[in-house]
LOPANU-619630 format. One record per residue: residue in one letter; x, y, z of N, C-alpha, C in turn. Coordinates in pm, whole numbers, padded with zeros to 5 digits, always signed. Layout:
<pts>
AXYZXYZXYZ/...
</pts>
This chain:
<pts>
M+01808+03287-00050+01909+03241-00146+02043+03221-00072/R+02115+03117-00113+02239+03082-00046+02350+03060-00148/I+02474+03075-00104+02589+03051-00191+02611+02900-00202/R+02624+02850-00325+02648+02708-00348+02764+02689-00445/Q+02816+02568-00451+02928+02535-00538+02880+02475-00669/V+02948+02513-00778+02923+02452-00909+03050+02379-00951/K+03043+02249-00956+03160+02169-00992+03176+02164-01144/P+03301+02154-01194+03326+02154-01338+03253+02043-01414/G+03231+01929-01347+03167+01817-01415+03024+01846-01458/L+02963+01949-01401+02825+01982-01438+02814+02014-01587/W+02912+02087-01640+02903+02135-01778+02922+02025-01880/S+02978+01913-01839+02998+01801-01932+02900+01686-01908/N+02798+01712-01826+02696+01610-01798+02601+01603-01917/K+02612+01499-01998+02533+01488-02121+02384+01476-02092/K+02349+01405-01987+02207+01388-01954+02143+01522-01919/L+02215+01604-01841+02163+01735-01806+02163+01829-01926/A+02266+01819-02009+02276+01905-02127+02162+01881-02224/S+02113+01758-02228+02004+01725-02321+01873+01794-02284/L+01863+01848-02162+01740+01912-02117+01730+02057-02160/G+01839+02114-02211+01835+02251-02260+01900+02349-02164/P+01945+02465-02213+02019+02561-02130+01938+02620-02016/H+01812+02654-02038+01733+02714-01931+01705+02613-01819/T+01688+02487-01856+01664+02385-01754+01790+02364-01670/R+01907+02374-01733+02031+02363-01658+02046+02480-01560/L+02013+02601-01606+02020+02717-01517+01919+02705-01403/L+01802+02652-01434+01702+02631-01331+01754+02535-01225/F+01818+02428-01269+01872+02328-01177+01972+02393-01081/I+02061+02477-01134+02160+02545-01050+02090+02643-00956/G+01990+02714-01008+01917+02809-00925+01847+02743-00808/L+01800+02619-00828+01735+02546-00719+01832+02522-00604/W+01960+02506-00635+02059+02487-00529+02062+02610-00438/N+02058+02730-00500+02061+02853-00422+01937+02869-00336/M+01825+02816-00381+01700+02828-00306+01686+02721-00199/A+01752+02607-00216+01735+02492-00126+01802+02514+00009/D+01752+02443+00111+01816+02447+00242+01937+02353+00244/R+01996+02334+00359+02120+02257+00368+02101+02108+00336/E+01977+02061+00331+01949+01922+00293+01907+01910+00147/G+01907+02023+00075+01868+02019-00066+01719+02018-00087/R+01643+02076+00006+01496+02076-00005+01444+02219-00013/L+01332+02235-00084+01265+02364-00093+01118+02341-00124/K+01037+02445-00105+00895+02435-00135+00874+02440-00287/D+00786+02356-00335+00757+02347-00478+00643+02444-00511/I+00677+02573-00515+00582+02678-00550+00630+02740-00681/I+00562+02711-00790+00608+02748-00923+00633+02898-00936/S+00540+02979-00891+00555+03124-00907+00677+03177-00833/T+00701+03126-00712+00818+03170-00634+00947+03129-00702/I+00954+03004-00748+01074+02956-00816+01099+03036-00943/H+00992+03060-01020+01005+03132-01146+01063+03272-01125/Y+01000+03349-01037+01041+03488-01023+01166+03506-00938/T+01212+03401-00872+01338+03406-00801+01455+03379-00895/I+01440+03279-00982+01549+03238-01070+01544+03308-01206/F+01423+03331-01259+01409+03395-01390+01318+03518-01380/P+01360+03622-01306+01273+03740-01288+01249+03819-01416/F+01337+03804-01516+01323+03882-01638+01276+03800-01758/E+01243+03671-01734+01203+03582-01843+01069+03517-01809/V+00965+03599-01809+00834+03553-01765+00770+03455-01862/Q+00824+03446-01984+00764+03358-02084+00804+03211-02066/L+00900+03183-01980+00948+03046-01962+00845+02960-01890/D+00840+02832-01927+00751+02736-01862+00832+02661-01756/V+00839+02719-01637+00921+02663-01530+00867+02528-01484/N+00736+02512-01481+00679+02384-01439+00722+02271-01532/A+00722+02297-01663+00765+02195-01760+00912+02159-01739/M+00994+02257-01708+01136+02229-01684+01156+02150-01555/L+01076+02182-01453+01085+02104-01329+01043+01959-01352/L+00943+01940-01437+00901+01804-01471+01013+01729-01543/Q+01086+01800-01630+01201+01738-01698+01306+01694-01597/L+01337+01781-01504+01438+01748-01402+01391+01633-01314/H+01261+01630-01284+01205+01523-01202+01212+01389-01276/R+01170+01388-01403+01170+01264-01480+01311+01214-01508/S+01408+01307-01514+01548+01268-01536+01619+01237-01405/R+01545+01245-01292+01594+01209-01159+01705+01301-01107/F+01703+01428-01150+01791+01527-01090+01725+01586-00965/I+01593+01588-00963+01518+01631-00845+01404+01533-00821/K+01346+01541-00703+01228+01460-00671+01120+01554-00620/R+01006+01558-00690+00892+01639-00646+00799+01549-00565/Y+00757+01597-00449+00673+01514-00362+00581+01602-00279/S+00480+01541-00221+00383+01612-00138+00370+01544-00003/I+00360+01626+00102+00338+01577+00237+00236+01669+00305/A+00130+01610+00356+00025+01686+00426-00029+01800+00342/G-00044+01776+00212-00104+01876+00124-00008+01983+00074/E+00119+01978+00115+00219+02076+00068+00314+02009-00030/D+00356+02085-00132+00445+02033-00236+00588+02077-00208/F+00682+01982-00225+00823+02010-00199+00910+01952-00310/I+01036+01994-00310+01137+01943-00403+01257+01897-00323/Q+01308+01780-00356+01433+01730-00300+01535+01722-00414/I+01646+01791-00401+01752+01783-00502+01832+01657-00476/V+01836+01570-00573+01902+01440-00558+02053+01458-00542/N+02111+01388-00445+02256+01390-00418+02309+01528-00379/F+02220+01614-00328+02262+01750-00292+02373+01750-00187/T+02355+01676-00079+02452+01676+00030+02584+01610-00010/K+02581+01531-00117+02702+01467-00166+02794+01568-00235/H+02735+01669-00298+02813+01764-00378+02826+01902-00317/Q+02748+01933-00211+02753+02066-00151+02807+02060-00009/S+02889+02160+00025+02940+02173+00162+02880+02302+00219/C+02776+02287+00297+02704+02404+00349+02777+02465+00468/H+02755+02593+00489+02818+02664+00600+02769+02604+00732/V+02862+02598+00828+02829+02535+00956+02718+02609+01030/K+02703+02739+01003+02602+02818+01073+02468+02822+00998/E+02462+02754+00883+02336+02753+00809+02229+02677+00888/A+02110+02733+00891+02002+02675+00971+01966+02534+00922/P+01925+02447+01013+01884+02312+00973+01755+02317+00891/S+01732+02212+00815+01613+02204+00731+01487+02188+00817/V+01381+02256+00778+01252+02241+00845+01151+02172+00753/I+01199+02130+00636+01113+02062+00538+01128+01912+00555/P+01019+01838+00567+01028+01692+00584+01083+01626+00458/P+01164+01522+00472+01218+01453+00356+01111+01370+00287/P+01133+01335+00160+01035+01249+00092+01031+01112+00158/K+00914+01052+00157+00899+00920+00217+00971+00816+00133/R+01041+00727+00201+01112+00621+00130+01018+00506+00097/R+01037+00451-00021+00956+00335-00059+01006+00212+00012/K+00915+00120+00041+00953-00005+00105+01037-00088+00010/A+01130-00164+00067+01216-00249-00015+01133-00351-00092/R+01171-00371-00217+01099-00469-00298+01195-00532-00398/C+01153-00646-00450+01243-00721-00538+01241-00669-00680/S+01128-00613-00726+01115-00576-00865+01194-00449-00896/A+01222-00429-01023+01300-00313-01067+01217-00187-01055/P+01283-00068-01040+01209+00058-01031+01122+00080-01154/G+00999+00125-01132+00909+00153-01243+00822+00036-01282/S+00851-00084-01229+00771-00201-01263+00665-00223-01156/A+00579-00320-01179+00474-00351-01083+00534-00408-00955/P+00470-00387-00840+00522-00442-00715+00540-00594-00723/C+00645-00642-00659+00676-00784-00661+00580-00858-00568/T+00501-00948-00623+00407-01026-00542+00449-01172-00531/A+00550-01210-00606+00599-01347-00599+00688-01363-00477/P+00713-01489-00432+00802-01511-00317+00939-01452-00344/C+00997-01391-00241+01125-01324-00256+01234-01425-00288/T+01317-01392-00389+01426-01482-00427+01547-01465-00337/A+01550-01356-00260+01659-01334-00165+01600-01290-00032/P+01527-01378+00036+01455-01339+00159+01546-01292+00270/E+01669-01343+00276+01758-01303+00384+01788-01154+00380/K+01792-01095+00257+01822-00952+00243+01709-00865+00296/H+01588-00916+00297+01472-00839+00338+01421-00881+00475/G+01501-00957+00550+01463-00994+00685+01354-01098+00691/Q+01344-01181+00585+01242-01285+00582+01305-01422+00598/S+01223-01518+00634+01269-01655+00643+01248-01723+00508/P+01345-01804+00464+01329-01873+00335+01205-01960+00336/P+01119-01949+00233+00996-02029+00228+01027-02174+00196/S+00934-02262+00231+00950-02403+00198+00928-02422+00049/S+00979-02533-00005+00969-02557-00149+00825-02573-00194/S+00739-02634-00109+00600-02657-00148+00524-02525-00154/S+00543-02438-00054+00471-02311-00053+00520-02220-00164/T+00649-02232-00199+00705-02148-00306+00640-02179-00438/S+00627-02310-00471+00572-02349-00601+00426-02311-00612/T+00351-02324-00500+00209-02291-00503+00186-02142-00518/S+00258-02061-00438+00236-01917-00440+00290-01855-00568/T+00395-01914-00627+00450-01859-00751+00349-01866-00863/S+00282-01980-00878+00186-01996-00986+00066-01903-00967/T+00026-01880-00842-00089-01794-00814-00054-01648-00835/S+00060-01604-00778+00095-01463-00784+00135-01419-00923/S+00201-01505-01000+00245-01465-01133+00128-01436-01225/S+00021-01515-01209-00096-01493-01294-00173-01369-01252/S-00175-01338-01120-00251-01223-01071-00178-01092-01090/S-00042-01096-01100+00033-00971-01109+00033-00913-01249/R+00010-00996-01352+00017-00946-01490-00084-00837-01518/P-00213-00856-01490-00308-00749-01519-00283-00624-01437/R-00232-00641-01314-00203-00524-01231-00092-00442-01295/A+00012-00506-01347+00121-00435-01412+00071-00361-01535/G-00014-00427-01614-00068-00363-01733-00152-00242-01698/K-00228-00250-01589-00313-00138-01546-00228-00020-01503/E-00118-00048-01428-00033+00060-01381+00036+00129-01497/V+00083+00053-01595+00147+00111-01712+00049+00198-01789/S-00077+00151-01801-00181+00227-01871-00208+00359-01800/Q-00218+00357-01668-00244+00479-01592-00128+00577-01604/K-00007+00526-01600+00110+00612-01614+00115+00677-01751/K+00084+00598-01855+00083+00651-01990-00024+00758-02006/R-00142+00735-01946-00251+00831-01956-00212+00964-01892/K-00143+00960-01779-00098+01082-01713+00001+01158-01800/E+00098+01085-01859+00198+01149-01942+00134+01216-02064/V+00037+01148-02125-00031+01204-02241-00108+01330-02201/A-00175+01325-02086-00255+01438-02039-00167+01560-02013/F-00054+01541-01944+00034+01654-01913+00097+01712-02040/A+00121+01627-02139+00178+01675-02264+00075+01748-02350/D-00052+01711-02338-00157+01765-02424-00216+01895-02370/V-00239+01902-02240-00301+02021-02181-00202+02137-02187/P-00241+02255-02235-00151+02370-02244-00084+02402-02110/S+00040+02448-02117+00118+02472-01996+00056+02576-01905/D-00011+02679-01964-00071+02781-01879-00189+02725-01800/V-00260+02630-01863-00371+02565-01793-00319+02473-01683/V-00211+02401-01714-00149+02313-01614-00103+02394-01494/E-00042+02510-01520+00006+02595-01412-00110+02646-01326/R-00220+02685-01391-00337+02733-01317-00394+02623-01228/L-00400+02502-01281-00453+02389-01204-00363+02356-01086/R-00230+02369-01106-00136+02343-00996-00158+02443-00883/I-00175+02571-00918-00195+02675-00817-00325+02651-00741/E-00429+02608-00813-00560+02589-00750-00568+02461-00668/S-00480+02366-00695-00486+02236-00626-00417+02242-00490/K-00469+02164-00396-00414+02162-00261-00312+02050-00242/S-00306+01956-00333-00212+01845-00321-00173+01795-00459/Q-00067+01714-00464-00022+01660-00592-00127+01568-00652/E-00198+01492-00567-00301+01401-00617-00416+01480-00679/E-00455+01588-00611-00564+01671-00662-00523+01739-00793/F-00396+01781-00799-00343+01845-00920-00346+01749-01038/T-00298+01625-01018-00297+01525-01124-00438+01493-01172/A-00532+01479-01075-00671+01450-01111-00732+01564-01192/A-00697+01687-01158-00751+01803-01231-00700+01807-01375/V-00571+01773-01394-00516+01770-01530-00582+01661-01613/L-00605+01545-01551-00672+01436-01622-00814+01474-01660/R-00886+01544-01571-01021+01589-01603-01020+01688-01719/E-00922+01778-01717-00910+01876-01825-00882+01807-01959/Y-00798+01705-01954-00767+01630-02075-00891+01559-02129/R-00972+01498-02039-01093+01429-02082-01196+01524-02140/K-01200+01649-02086-01292+01748-02142-01254+01784-02285/R-01123+01785-02311-01075+01823-02443-01082+01705-02542/H-01084+01584-02489-01089+01464-02575-01195+01368-02521/P-01321+01404-02525-01426+01319-02469-01439+01185-02538/E-01398+01178-02666-01413+01052-02737-01310+00949-02696/G-01202+00991-02625-01097+00898-02588-01091+00868-02441/Q-01202+00890-02367-01200+00874-02222-01172+00732-02180/G-01210+00638-02258-01189+00499-02216-01060+00442-02266/G-00981+00524-02340-00859+00470-02399-00744+00474-02305/G-00630+00411-02343-00511+00410-02260-00414+00508-02312/
</pts>
């Protein structure tokens, strides 16, 4: 645990306030656990008993998911280990000069793309190729590839939205204690997500083919 700063603006952050008082305290507690780059291991039991040692009834995993979905933190996996990156940590914290450097790898950055975050990958010709280090395409190739890629990208986008929705429904439906058990038993984030989806399908066998 390390000493960190709490700026006055935190208490008037409406987005953070909407997540509830315990989630706000959890967010601050993560700062104390994080290294100088704002990273820590995503081990639910350790986080729970470090920040809330006297409140064992709290669902810390659900609160971490809230912080992740609200983009206050980023949960990620590398080589089978789960980690947390606190967003904008180095922007708001001034760590002691003698604090040890981080030994946790940073989350992998996504490749630059034209489409908005959360949407399907951009498969059409880039409208600003100079920004992405590409050469401007010829007018003939642009018209041909646009008609082909636009028709092929629609079903892919629909499929990705369906998969995302299915995951959200599964995590909301499966009891939190079961989700926590599956997280502990899983070796990676992908394995954890697959286990939750399997548990959801066992509980709702009639809806396995639905979105």
